[in-house]
DSSP file (Angstrom, degrees, kcal/mol; ACC not computed):
  #  RESIDUE AA STRUCTURE BP1 BP2  ACC     N-H-->O    O-->H-N    N-H-->O    O-->H-N    TCO  KAPPA ALPHA  PHI   PSI    X-CA   Y-CA   Z-CA
    1    1 A M     >        0   0    0      0, 0.0     4,-0.6     0, 0.0     3,-0.3   0.000 360.0 360.0 360.0 121.1   27.3   58.7  120.9
    2    2 A F  H >>  +     0   0    0      1,-0.2     4,-2.1     2,-0.2     3,-0.7   0.856 360.0  70.5 -72.7 -36.9   27.3   60.9  123.9
    3    3 A I  H 34 S+     0   0    0      1,-0.3     4,-0.5     2,-0.2    -1,-0.2   0.795  96.5  51.3 -58.2 -33.8   30.8   60.1  125.0
    4    4 A E  H >4 S+     0   0    0     -3,-0.3     3,-0.5     1,-0.2    -1,-0.3   0.882 110.9  48.7 -72.5 -37.1   32.4   61.9  122.1
    5    5 A K  H << S+     0   0    0     -3,-0.7     3,-0.3    -4,-0.6    -2,-0.2   0.867 118.7  40.2 -72.2 -33.2   30.3   65.1  122.9
    6    6 A W  T 3X S+     0   0    0     -4,-2.1     4,-3.1     1,-0.2     3,-0.4   0.388  83.2 105.8 -96.4   5.1   31.2   65.0  126.6
    7    7 A K  H <> S+     0   0    0     -3,-0.5     4,-2.4    -4,-0.5     5,-0.3   0.811  79.0  49.0 -58.1 -37.8   34.9   64.0  126.3
    8    8 A D  H  > S+     0   0    0     -3,-0.3     4,-1.0    -4,-0.3    -1,-0.2   0.861 116.4  41.8 -72.7 -35.2   36.4   67.3  127.1
    9    9 A T  H  4 S+     0   0    0     -3,-0.4     4,-0.3    -4,-0.2    -2,-0.2   0.947 123.9  37.1 -72.7 -48.0   34.2   67.8  130.2
   10   10 A A  H  < S+     0   0    0     -4,-3.1    69,-0.2     1,-0.2    -2,-0.2   0.841 139.1   9.9 -77.1 -32.1   34.6   64.2  131.4
   11   11 A F  H  < S+     0   0    0     -4,-2.4    -3,-0.2    -5,-0.3    -1,-0.2   0.338  97.5  96.6-132.7   7.1   38.2   63.4  130.5
   12   12 A G  S  < S+     0   0    0     -4,-1.0     2,-0.2    -5,-0.3    -3,-0.1   0.705  73.1  74.1 -72.2 -23.1   39.8   66.8  129.4
   13   13 A S  S  > S-     0   0    0     -4,-0.3     4,-2.3    -5,-0.2     5,-0.2  -0.501  93.9-113.6 -87.7 159.5   41.4   67.5  132.8
   14   14 A D  H  > S+     0   0    0      1,-0.2     4,-1.7     2,-0.2    -1,-0.1   0.864 118.3  46.6 -60.1 -37.3   44.4   65.5  133.9
   15   15 A Y  H  > S+     0   0    0      2,-0.2     4,-2.1     1,-0.2    -1,-0.2   0.886 109.6  51.0 -73.9 -39.7   42.3   63.9  136.7
   16   16 A G  H  > S+     0   0    0      1,-0.2     4,-2.0     2,-0.2    -2,-0.2   0.869 113.0  47.1 -64.2 -41.1   39.4   63.1  134.5
   17   17 A S  H  X S+     0   0    0     -4,-2.3     4,-2.2     2,-0.2    -2,-0.2   0.874 111.3  51.2 -67.1 -37.6   41.8   61.4  132.1
   18   18 A D  H  X S+     0   0    0     -4,-1.7     4,-2.4     2,-0.2    -2,-0.2   0.861 109.7  49.8 -67.3 -37.8   43.6   59.5  134.9
   19   19 A F  H  X S+     0   0    0     -4,-2.1     4,-2.3     2,-0.2    -2,-0.2   0.902 110.0  50.8 -72.6 -39.0   40.3   58.2  136.2
   20   20 A Q  H  X S+     0   0    0     -4,-2.0     4,-2.3     2,-0.2    -2,-0.2   0.953 112.9  46.7 -56.9 -49.6   39.3   57.1  132.6
   21   21 A S  H  X S+     0   0    0     -4,-2.2     4,-1.9     1,-0.2    -2,-0.2   0.898 110.2  53.1 -59.8 -46.3   42.7   55.2  132.4
   22   22 A F  H  X S+     0   0    0     -4,-2.4     4,-2.0     2,-0.2    -1,-0.2   0.874 110.3  47.0 -58.2 -43.2   42.2   53.8  135.9
   23   23 A L  H  X S+     0   0    0     -4,-2.3     4,-1.6     1,-0.2    -2,-0.2   0.912 110.8  52.2 -68.0 -40.5   38.7   52.4  134.8
   24   24 A E  H  < S+     0   0    0     -4,-2.3    -2,-0.2     1,-0.2    -1,-0.2   0.861 111.7  47.2 -64.3 -35.4   40.1   50.9  131.6
   25   25 A E  H  < S+     0   0    0     -4,-1.9    -1,-0.2     1,-0.2    -2,-0.2   0.904 115.2  43.6 -80.1 -35.9   42.9   49.1  133.5
   26   26 A I  H  < S+     0   0    0     -4,-2.0    -1,-0.2    -5,-0.2    -2,-0.2   0.702  88.4 111.8 -79.7 -14.9   40.7   47.6  136.2
   27   27 A A     <  +     0   0    0     -4,-1.6     2,-0.2    -5,-0.2     3,-0.1  -0.363  34.1 167.7 -61.0 128.4   38.0   46.6  133.8
   28   28 A S        -     0   0    0      2,-0.1     2,-0.3    -2,-0.1    -1,-0.1  -0.748  67.5 -43.4-138.7  90.3   37.6   42.8  133.4
   29   29 A G  S    S+     0   0    0     -2,-0.2    76,-0.5     2,-0.0     2,-0.3  -0.682 125.3   6.0  84.6-146.3   34.5   42.0  131.6
   30   30 A K  S    S-     0   0    0     -2,-0.3     2,-0.3    74,-0.1    76,-0.2  -0.629  82.3-135.2 -74.3 134.2   31.4   44.0  132.7
   31   31 A L  B     -a  106   0A   0     74,-3.1    76,-2.3    -2,-0.3     2,-0.3  -0.718  20.1-163.9 -91.0 140.1   32.5   46.6  135.1
   32   32 A T     >  -     0   0    0     -2,-0.3     4,-1.9    74,-0.2    76,-0.1  -0.822  31.6-121.3-121.2 155.8   30.5   47.2  138.3
   33   33 A L  H  > S+     0   0    0     74,-0.4     4,-3.1    -2,-0.3     5,-0.2   0.857 115.0  60.0 -63.4 -33.4   30.5   50.0  140.9
   34   34 A K  H  > S+     0   0    0      2,-0.2     4,-1.5     1,-0.2    -1,-0.2   0.904 104.5  49.3 -61.7 -44.4   31.4   47.4  143.5
   35   35 A E  H  > S+     0   0    0      2,-0.2     4,-0.7     1,-0.2    -1,-0.2   0.929 111.8  47.8 -58.6 -45.3   34.6   46.7  141.6
   36   36 A I  H >X S+     0   0    0     -4,-1.9     3,-1.9     1,-0.2     4,-0.7   0.955 109.8  52.6 -61.8 -47.8   35.4   50.3  141.3
   37   37 A F  H 3< S+     0   0    0     -4,-3.1     3,-0.2     1,-0.3    -1,-0.2   0.749 105.4  56.4 -61.5 -25.8   34.8   50.9  145.0
   38   38 A E  H 3< S+     0   0    0     -4,-1.5    -1,-0.3    -5,-0.2    -2,-0.2   0.665 111.6  42.8 -79.2 -14.5   37.2   48.0  145.8
   39   39 A N  H << S+     0   0    0     -3,-1.9    24,-2.4    -4,-0.7    25,-0.4   0.371 125.2  16.8-113.8   4.7   39.9   49.8  143.9
   40   40 A C  B  < S-B   62   0B   0     -4,-0.7     3,-0.3    -3,-0.2    22,-0.2  -0.954  75.4-113.8-159.1 172.3   39.5   53.4  145.1
   41   41 A D  S >> S+     0   0    0     20,-1.4     3,-1.2    -2,-0.3     4,-0.5   0.041  71.7 120.8-106.4  29.0   37.7   55.2  148.0
   42   42 A L  H >>  +     0   0    0      1,-0.3     3,-1.2    19,-0.2     4,-1.1   0.866  65.8  67.9 -52.5 -40.0   35.1   57.0  145.9
   43   43 A E  H 3> S+     0   0    0     -3,-0.3     4,-2.2     1,-0.3    -1,-0.3   0.794  85.0  69.1 -61.9 -29.6   32.3   55.3  147.8
   44   44 A K  H <> S+     0   0    0     -3,-1.2     4,-1.7     1,-0.2    -1,-0.3   0.908 102.0  46.9 -55.6 -40.9   33.2   57.2  151.1
   45   45 A Y  H << S+     0   0    0     -3,-1.2    -1,-0.2    -4,-0.5    -2,-0.2   0.846 109.7  52.8 -67.6 -38.7   31.9   60.4  149.5
   46   46 A F  H  < S+     0   0    0     -4,-1.1    -1,-0.2     1,-0.2    -2,-0.2   0.857 115.5  40.5 -66.2 -35.7   28.8   58.8  148.3
   47   47 A N  H  < S+     0   0    0     -4,-2.2    -2,-0.2     1,-0.2    -1,-0.2   0.722 130.3  27.7 -87.6 -21.9   28.0   57.5  151.8
   48   48 A N    ><  +     0   0    0     -4,-1.7     3,-2.0    -5,-0.2     4,-0.3  -0.589  63.5 170.5-139.0  75.1   29.1   60.7  153.6
   49   49 A P  G >  S+     0   0    0      0, 0.0     3,-1.5     0, 0.0     4,-0.4   0.657  70.6  79.3 -61.1 -15.6   28.6   63.7  151.3
   50   50 A E  G >  S+     0   0    0      1,-0.3     3,-1.3     2,-0.2     4,-0.4   0.796  78.6  70.5 -59.0 -26.3   29.3   66.0  154.2
   51   51 A L  G X  S+     0   0    0     -3,-2.0     3,-1.3     1,-0.3     4,-0.4   0.808  87.2  66.1 -58.4 -30.5   33.0   65.3  153.6
   52   52 A L  G X  S+     0   0    0     -3,-1.5     3,-0.6     1,-0.3    -1,-0.3   0.777  92.6  59.3 -65.2 -25.9   32.7   67.3  150.4
   53   53 A K  G <  S+     0   0    0     -3,-1.3    -1,-0.3    -4,-0.4    -2,-0.2   0.601  89.8  75.1 -76.5 -13.6   32.1   70.5  152.4
   54   54 A Q  G <  S-     0   0    0     -3,-1.3     2,-0.3    -4,-0.4    -1,-0.2   0.789 110.6 -10.5 -72.0 -28.6   35.4   70.2  154.2
   55   55 A R    <   -     0   0    0     -3,-0.6     3,-0.4    -4,-0.4    -1,-0.2  -0.982  57.6-119.2-166.1 160.2   37.6   71.3  151.3
   56   56 A T  S    S+     0   0    0     -2,-0.3    75,-2.6     1,-0.2    76,-0.3   0.622 104.1  58.0 -88.4 -11.2   37.6   72.1  147.6
   57   57 A D        +     0   0    0     73,-0.2     2,-0.4    74,-0.1    -1,-0.2  -0.415  66.8 172.8-119.3  61.6   40.1   69.4  146.6
   58   58 A N        -     0   0    0     -3,-0.4    15,-3.1    -2,-0.2     2,-0.5  -0.484  22.1-149.1 -65.5 118.8   38.5   66.2  147.8
   59   59 A N  E     -C   72   0C   0     -2,-0.4     2,-0.7    13,-0.2    13,-0.2  -0.791  11.0-148.0-105.9 135.6   40.7   63.4  146.5
   60   60 A V  E     -C   71   0C   0     11,-3.5    11,-1.7    -2,-0.5     2,-0.3  -0.866  25.9-135.0 -91.6 112.3   39.6   60.0  145.6
   61   61 A Q  E     -C   70   0C   0     -2,-0.7   -20,-1.4     9,-0.2     2,-0.4  -0.596  14.8-151.4 -76.8 131.0   42.6   57.6  146.3
   62   62 A L  B     -B   40   0B   0      7,-2.0   -22,-0.2    -2,-0.3     5,-0.0  -0.815  11.2-149.8-101.9 141.1   43.4   55.0  143.7
   63   63 A T  S    S+     0   0    0    -24,-2.4     2,-0.7    -2,-0.4   -23,-0.1   0.678  75.1  90.4 -84.3 -16.9   45.0   51.7  144.6
   64   64 A N    >   -     0   0    0    -25,-0.4     3,-1.4     1,-0.2    -2,-0.1  -0.692  61.3-160.9 -83.4 116.1   46.8   51.4  141.3
   65   65 A S  T 3  S+     0   0    0     -2,-0.7    -1,-0.2     1,-0.3     4,-0.1   0.580  79.6  79.3 -76.0  -7.4   50.3   53.0  141.6
   66   66 A S  T 3  S+     0   0    0      2,-0.1    -1,-0.3     3,-0.0     2,-0.3   0.589  95.5  55.7 -73.5  -8.0   50.8   53.4  137.9
   67   67 A F  S <  S-     0   0    0     -3,-1.4    -5,-0.1     1,-0.2   -48,-0.0  -0.740 112.2 -72.3-115.1 166.6   48.6   56.5  138.1
   68   68 A E        -     0   0    0     -2,-0.3    -1,-0.2     1,-0.2    -6,-0.2  -0.273  56.2-114.7 -47.7 145.9   48.7   59.6  140.2
   69   69 A Q  S    S+     0   0    0     -8,-0.1    -7,-2.0    -4,-0.1     2,-0.3   0.638  90.9  19.0 -71.4 -10.1   47.8   58.3  143.6
   70   70 A F  E     -C   61   0C   0     -9,-0.2     2,-0.3   -30,-0.0    -9,-0.2  -0.979  58.3-157.6-150.6 163.5   44.5   60.3  143.6
   71   71 A V  E     -C   60   0C   0    -11,-1.7   -11,-3.5    -2,-0.3     2,-0.1  -0.912  40.8 -93.0-131.0 162.4   42.1   62.2  141.4
   72   72 A H  E  >  -C   59   0C   0     -2,-0.3     4,-2.2   -13,-0.2   -13,-0.2  -0.478  33.1-122.6 -71.7 145.2   39.6   65.0  142.4
   73   73 A Y  H  > S+     0   0    0    -15,-3.1     4,-2.8     1,-0.2     5,-0.2   0.941 110.3  50.4 -49.8 -53.5   36.2   63.8  143.4
   74   74 A E  H  > S+     0   0    0      1,-0.2     4,-2.6     2,-0.2     5,-0.2   0.873 110.3  49.7 -61.3 -37.2   34.4   65.9  140.8
   75   75 A D  H  > S+     0   0    0      2,-0.2     4,-2.4     1,-0.2    -1,-0.2   0.915 113.7  47.0 -68.5 -41.2   36.6   64.7  137.9
   76   76 A A  H  X S+     0   0    0     -4,-2.2     4,-2.7     2,-0.2     5,-0.2   0.940 114.5  45.6 -64.7 -47.3   36.1   61.0  139.0
   77   77 A V  H  X S+     0   0    0     -4,-2.8     4,-3.2     2,-0.2     5,-0.2   0.931 115.0  47.3 -63.4 -46.6   32.2   61.4  139.4
   78   78 A I  H  X S+     0   0    0     -4,-2.6     4,-2.3    -5,-0.2    -1,-0.2   0.939 115.3  45.3 -62.1 -44.7   31.9   63.3  136.0
   79   79 A A  H  X S+     0   0    0     -4,-2.4     4,-2.0    -5,-0.2    -1,-0.2   0.922 116.5  45.7 -65.9 -43.6   34.1   60.7  134.1
   80   80 A L  H  X S+     0   0    0     -4,-2.7     4,-2.6    -5,-0.2     5,-0.2   0.936 112.9  50.2 -61.6 -48.8   32.2   57.7  135.8
   81   81 A S  H  X S+     0   0    0     -4,-3.2     4,-2.4    -5,-0.2     5,-0.2   0.885 109.5  50.2 -63.1 -40.3   28.9   59.2  135.1
   82   82 A A  H  X S+     0   0    0     -4,-2.3     4,-2.2    -5,-0.2    -1,-0.2   0.911 113.1  46.3 -60.6 -43.6   29.6   59.9  131.5
   83   83 A I  H  X S+     0   0    0     -4,-2.0     4,-2.5     2,-0.2    -2,-0.2   0.899 114.5  47.1 -71.7 -39.9   30.8   56.3  130.9
   84   84 A V  H  X S+     0   0    0     -4,-2.6     4,-2.4     2,-0.2     5,-0.3   0.927 112.1  49.7 -67.4 -43.5   27.9   54.8  132.7
   85   85 A A  H  X S+     0   0    0     -4,-2.4     4,-2.2    -5,-0.2     5,-0.2   0.933 114.6  45.1 -55.5 -50.1   25.4   56.9  130.9
   86   86 A E  H  X S+     0   0    0     -4,-2.2     4,-3.0    -5,-0.2     6,-0.4   0.938 113.5  49.5 -61.9 -47.6   27.0   56.0  127.6
   87   87 A S  H  X S+     0   0    0     -4,-2.5     4,-1.4     1,-0.2    -2,-0.2   0.876 114.2  44.2 -60.4 -41.5   27.2   52.3  128.5
   88   88 A V  H  < S+     0   0    0     -4,-2.4    -1,-0.2     2,-0.2    -2,-0.2   0.880 117.1  46.1 -74.1 -40.2   23.5   52.0  129.6
   89   89 A A  H  < S+     0   0    0     -4,-2.2    -2,-0.2    -5,-0.3    -1,-0.2   0.922 130.7  18.3 -70.2 -44.8   22.2   54.0  126.6
   90   90 A N  H  < S-     0   0    0     -4,-3.0    -2,-0.2     2,-0.3    -3,-0.2   0.402 104.7-105.9-113.3   0.8   24.2   52.2  123.9
   91   91 A G  S  < S+     0   0    0     -4,-1.4     2,-0.3    -5,-0.3    -4,-0.2   0.024  95.5  20.9  97.2 -30.6   25.3   48.9  125.4
   92   92 A S  S    S-     0   0    0     -6,-0.4     2,-0.5    13,-0.1    -2,-0.3  -0.948  72.4-120.1-157.1 171.5   28.9   50.0  125.8
   93   93 A A  E     -D  104   0D   0     11,-3.1    11,-2.3    -2,-0.3     2,-1.2  -0.960  20.6-152.7-123.2 112.7   31.1   53.1  126.1
   94   94 A D  E >   -D  103   0D   0     -2,-0.5     3,-1.4     9,-0.2     9,-0.2  -0.722  11.8-173.9 -82.6  97.0   33.7   53.2  123.3
   95   95 A L  G > >S+     0   0    0      7,-2.4     5,-3.1    -2,-1.2     3,-1.9   0.593  71.9  80.5 -76.4 -10.4   36.4   55.3  125.0
   96   96 A S  G 3 5S+     0   0    0      6,-0.3     3,-0.5     1,-0.3    -1,-0.3   0.698  88.9  58.8 -64.3 -17.4   38.5   55.5  121.8
   97   97 A L  G < 5S+     0   0    0     -3,-1.4    -1,-0.3     1,-0.2    -2,-0.2   0.439 109.8  43.9 -84.7  -4.9   36.1   58.2  120.9
   98   98 A A  T < 5S-     0   0    0     -3,-1.9    -1,-0.2   -91,-0.1    -2,-0.1  -0.292 129.3 -76.4-143.8  53.4   37.1   60.1  124.1
   99   99 A Y  T   5S+     0   0    0     -3,-0.5    -3,-0.2     1,-0.2     2,-0.1   0.476 104.8  97.8  74.7   1.9   40.9   60.0  124.5
  100  100 A G      < -     0   0    0     -5,-3.1    -1,-0.2     2,-0.1   -79,-0.1  -0.222  64.8-140.9-107.2-162.5   40.8   56.4  125.7
  101  101 A S        +     0   0    0     -3,-0.1     2,-0.2    -2,-0.1    -5,-0.2   0.488  67.9  73.2-136.5 -16.1   41.4   53.0  124.1
  102  102 A D        -     0   0    0     -7,-0.1    -7,-2.4    -8,-0.0     2,-0.5  -0.613  67.4-128.9-109.1 163.3   39.0   50.5  125.5
  103  103 A V  E     -D   94   0D   0     -9,-0.2     2,-0.3    -2,-0.2    -9,-0.2  -0.968  31.5-160.3-104.7 123.1   35.3   49.8  125.2
  104  104 A L  E     -D   93   0D   0    -11,-2.3   -11,-3.1    -2,-0.5     2,-0.4  -0.797   9.5-164.7-106.3 146.8   33.7   49.5  128.7
  105  105 A I        -     0   0    0    -76,-0.5   -74,-3.1    -2,-0.3     2,-0.4  -1.000  11.4-152.4-127.1 130.6   30.5   47.9  129.5
  106  106 A F  B     -a   31   0A   0     -2,-0.4     2,-0.6   -76,-0.2   -74,-0.2  -0.833  11.9-158.2-108.4 142.0   28.8   48.5  132.9
  107  107 A D        +     0   0    0    -76,-2.3   -74,-0.4    -2,-0.4     2,-0.3  -0.936  37.3 156.3-113.2 100.7   26.5   46.3  134.9
  108  108 A V        -     0   0    0     -2,-0.6     2,-0.2   -76,-0.1   -76,-0.0  -0.937  35.2-132.6-131.7 151.1   24.7   48.8  137.1
  109  109 A T     >  -     0   0    0     -2,-0.3     4,-2.4     1,-0.1     5,-0.2  -0.584  31.2-108.4 -94.9 163.8   21.4   48.8  138.9
  110  110 A K  H  > S+     0   0    0      1,-0.2     4,-2.3    52,-0.2     5,-0.2   0.872 122.1  54.2 -54.4 -38.5   18.8   51.6  138.9
  111  111 A E  H  > S+     0   0    0      1,-0.2     4,-2.2     2,-0.2    -1,-0.2   0.924 109.2  48.5 -64.9 -42.0   19.8   52.4  142.6
  112  112 A E  H  > S+     0   0    0      2,-0.2     4,-2.6     1,-0.2    -2,-0.2   0.921 111.3  48.8 -63.0 -44.4   23.5   52.8  141.5
  113  113 A I  H  X S+     0   0    0     -4,-2.4     4,-2.8     1,-0.2    -1,-0.2   0.913 110.8  51.0 -63.9 -38.9   22.6   55.0  138.6
  114  114 A T  H  X S+     0   0    0     -4,-2.3     4,-2.1    -5,-0.2    -1,-0.2   0.862 107.7  53.2 -66.8 -34.2   20.5   57.1  140.8
  115  115 A K  H  X S+     0   0    0     -4,-2.2     4,-2.2     2,-0.2    -2,-0.2   0.945 112.0  45.2 -58.1 -51.7   23.4   57.4  143.3
  116  116 A L  H  X S+     0   0    0     -4,-2.6     4,-2.7     1,-0.2    -2,-0.2   0.893 111.6  52.1 -58.6 -43.2   25.6   58.6  140.5
  117  117 A K  H  X S+     0   0    0     -4,-2.8     4,-2.4     1,-0.2    -1,-0.2   0.882 110.4  48.9 -58.3 -42.6   22.9   61.0  139.3
  118  118 A N  H  X S+     0   0    0     -4,-2.1     4,-1.9     2,-0.2    -1,-0.2   0.893 111.4  48.8 -67.5 -41.9   22.6   62.4  142.8
  119  119 A A  H  X S+     0   0    0     -4,-2.2     4,-2.0     2,-0.2    -2,-0.2   0.946 114.2  46.1 -60.5 -50.8   26.4   62.9  143.2
  120  120 A L  H  X S+     0   0    0     -4,-2.7     4,-2.5     1,-0.2    -2,-0.2   0.864 110.2  53.4 -66.6 -35.4   26.6   64.6  139.8
  121  121 A T  H  X S+     0   0    0     -4,-2.4     4,-2.7     2,-0.2    -1,-0.2   0.901 105.5  54.4 -62.7 -42.5   23.7   66.8  140.6
  122  122 A Y  H  X S+     0   0    0     -4,-1.9     4,-1.1     2,-0.2    -2,-0.2   0.918 110.4  46.7 -56.1 -46.9   25.4   67.9  143.8
  123  123 A I  H  < S+     0   0    0     -4,-2.0     3,-0.5     1,-0.2    -2,-0.2   0.929 112.1  50.0 -64.1 -43.8   28.4   69.0  141.8
  124  124 A H  H  < S+     0   0    0     -4,-2.5    -2,-0.2     1,-0.2    -1,-0.2   0.887 114.7  43.3 -62.3 -39.0   26.4   70.7  139.2
  125  125 A D  H  < S+     0   0    0     -4,-2.7    -1,-0.2     1,-0.2    -2,-0.2   0.591 122.6  37.9 -84.0  -9.9   24.4   72.7  141.9
  126  126 A N    ><  +     0   0    0     -4,-1.1     3,-2.0    -3,-0.5    -1,-0.2  -0.284  62.8 149.5-134.0  51.7   27.5   73.5  144.0
  127  127 A P  G >   +     0   0    0      0, 0.0     3,-1.7     0, 0.0     6,-0.4   0.758  68.5  67.5 -59.5 -24.6   30.3   74.2  141.6
  128  128 A N  G 3  S+     0   0    0      1,-0.3    -5,-0.0    -3,-0.1    -2,-0.0   0.646  91.5  65.4 -73.3 -11.7   32.0   76.7  144.0
  129  129 A L  G <  S+     0   0    0     -3,-2.0     2,-0.4    -6,-0.2    -1,-0.3   0.498  94.5  71.3 -83.7  -4.0   32.7   73.7  146.3
  130  130 A F  S X  S-     0   0    0     -3,-1.7     3,-1.2    -4,-0.2     4,-0.5  -0.949  71.2-140.4-124.0 133.8   35.1   72.1  143.8
  131  131 A V  G >> S+     0   0    0    -75,-2.6     3,-1.4    -2,-0.4     4,-0.8   0.774  96.1  70.9 -56.6 -32.5   38.5   72.9  142.6
  132  132 A L  G >4 S+     0   0    0    -76,-0.3     3,-0.9     1,-0.3    -1,-0.3   0.901 100.1  47.0 -52.7 -41.6   37.8   72.0  139.0
  133  133 A F  G <4 S+     0   0    0     -3,-1.2     3,-0.3    -6,-0.4    -1,-0.3   0.575 101.5  65.7 -86.8  -4.2   35.5   75.1  138.5
  134  134 A E  G <4 S+     0   0    0     -3,-1.4    -1,-0.2    -4,-0.5    -2,-0.2   0.692 100.7  51.2 -77.4 -17.7   38.2   77.3  140.2
  135  135 A M  S << S+     0   0    0     -3,-0.9     2,-0.3    -4,-0.8    -1,-0.2   0.417  98.3  86.2 -96.9  -0.9   40.4   76.6  137.2
  136  136 A L  S    S-     0   0    0     -3,-0.3     2,-0.1    -4,-0.1    -3,-0.0  -0.768  70.5-132.6-106.1 146.5   37.7   77.5  134.5
  137  137 A D     >  -     0   0    0     -2,-0.3     4,-2.6     1,-0.1     5,-0.2  -0.407  43.5 -90.4 -79.7 170.0   36.8   80.9  133.1
  138  138 A E  H  > S+     0   0    0      1,-0.2     4,-2.1     2,-0.2     5,-0.1   0.855 126.4  46.6 -52.5 -42.0   33.2   81.9  132.9
  139  139 A D  H  > S+     0   0    0      2,-0.2     4,-2.2     1,-0.2    -1,-0.2   0.923 113.5  48.4 -66.7 -44.3   32.6   80.5  129.4
  140  140 A E  H  > S+     0   0    0      1,-0.2     4,-2.8     2,-0.2    -2,-0.2   0.834 110.8  52.7 -58.1 -39.3   34.3   77.2  130.2
  141  141 A K  H  X S+     0   0    0     -4,-2.6     4,-3.0     2,-0.2    -1,-0.2   0.918 108.8  48.5 -62.9 -47.0   32.3   77.0  133.4
  142  142 A K  H  X S+     0   0    0     -4,-2.1     4,-2.4    -5,-0.2    -2,-0.2   0.917 112.9  48.2 -64.9 -42.7   29.1   77.4  131.6
  143  143 A E  H  X S+     0   0    0     -4,-2.2     4,-2.4     2,-0.2    -2,-0.2   0.916 111.9  49.2 -60.6 -45.1   30.0   74.8  129.0
  144  144 A T  H  X S+     0   0    0     -4,-2.8     4,-2.8     2,-0.2    -2,-0.2   0.933 112.1  48.6 -58.4 -46.8   31.1   72.3  131.7
  145  145 A L  H  X S+     0   0    0     -4,-3.0     4,-2.7     1,-0.2    -2,-0.2   0.887 110.1  51.7 -57.3 -41.0   27.8   72.9  133.6
  146  146 A K  H  X S+     0   0    0     -4,-2.4     4,-2.1     2,-0.2    -1,-0.2   0.929 111.3  46.9 -61.8 -45.1   25.8   72.4  130.4
  147  147 A D  H  X S+     0   0    0     -4,-2.4     4,-2.6     2,-0.2    -2,-0.2   0.930 111.3  51.4 -63.0 -46.2   27.5   69.1  129.7
  148  148 A I  H  X S+     0   0    0     -4,-2.8     4,-2.7     2,-0.2    -2,-0.2   0.946 109.2  51.7 -53.5 -50.1   27.0   68.0  133.4
  149  149 A A  H  X S+     0   0    0     -4,-2.7     4,-2.5     1,-0.2    -1,-0.2   0.895 108.7  51.2 -52.0 -44.9   23.3   68.8  133.0
  150  150 A D  H  X S+     0   0    0     -4,-2.1     4,-1.8     2,-0.2    -1,-0.2   0.857 110.6  48.1 -60.6 -41.3   23.2   66.7  129.9
  151  151 A I  H  X S+     0   0    0     -4,-2.6     4,-3.0     2,-0.2    -2,-0.2   0.919 109.0  52.2 -63.5 -46.6   24.8   63.8  131.6
  152  152 A I  H  X S+     0   0    0     -4,-2.7     4,-2.0     1,-0.2    -2,-0.2   0.919 110.3  49.4 -59.1 -45.4   22.4   64.1  134.6
  153  153 A E  H  X S+     0   0    0     -4,-2.5     4,-2.1     2,-0.2    -1,-0.2   0.908 110.8  49.9 -59.7 -42.1   19.5   64.0  132.1
  154  154 A Q  H  X S+     0   0    0     -4,-1.8     4,-2.8     1,-0.2    -2,-0.2   0.919 109.5  52.9 -65.2 -44.9   21.0   60.9  130.3
  155  155 A L  H  X S+     0   0    0     -4,-3.0     4,-2.4     1,-0.2    -1,-0.2   0.880 107.0  51.5 -59.1 -35.6   21.4   59.2  133.8
  156  156 A Q  H  X S+     0   0    0     -4,-2.0     4,-2.0     2,-0.2    -1,-0.2   0.905 110.3  47.7 -64.5 -41.8   17.8   59.8  134.5
  157  157 A I  H  X S+     0   0    0     -4,-2.1     4,-1.3     1,-0.2    -2,-0.2   0.915 113.1  50.0 -67.5 -39.5   16.7   58.3  131.2
  158  158 A S  H  X S+     0   0    0     -4,-2.8     4,-0.9     1,-0.2    -2,-0.2   0.867 108.2  51.0 -64.4 -39.4   19.1   55.3  132.0
  159  159 A A  H >< S+     0   0    0     -4,-2.4     3,-0.9     1,-0.2    -1,-0.2   0.914 108.2  53.8 -63.9 -43.3   17.6   54.9  135.6
  160  160 A E  H 3< S+     0   0    0     -4,-2.0    -1,-0.2     1,-0.3    -2,-0.2   0.804 104.6  57.7 -66.5 -29.0   14.1   54.8  134.0
  161  161 A K  H 3<        0   0    0     -4,-1.3    -1,-0.3     1,-0.2    -2,-0.2   0.818 360.0 360.0 -66.3 -30.5   15.3   52.0  131.7
  162  162 A K    <<        0   0    0     -3,-0.9    -1,-0.2    -4,-0.9   -52,-0.2   0.463 360.0 360.0 -81.7 360.0   16.3   49.7  134.4
């Protein structure tokens, strides 16, 4: 199970944990990216990545008021990518192994996996553009980037399965 290995990178920050809880709350059966996009504005960054260059604290607004009203883009993408990679590889993502409580199953297309992989690759290749990396020391940054590279590799394998 990958999710347990990646749990600190994907869900160890407050925003990553909030996004994980957000996904668990909106999930009803198989979760889709469309359902996620209907409940937050993450898609605007996927459709217009130039927005990411405007500031280091790009916020994804969540519609559910029981959470912080936003999470940072990079935390949302890392968390979502880890869960999708696990779900495609193993049929589901058991978040009880990663600070959560639910088992999520994703219904995603090859194109959607590729979109996630591209977003995560951009974060990996440009850590200086994201506030998450400003808070890490050098060793933590290296470990986080290694985990992100592993998630990217698993997303590539997942896309090839589709």
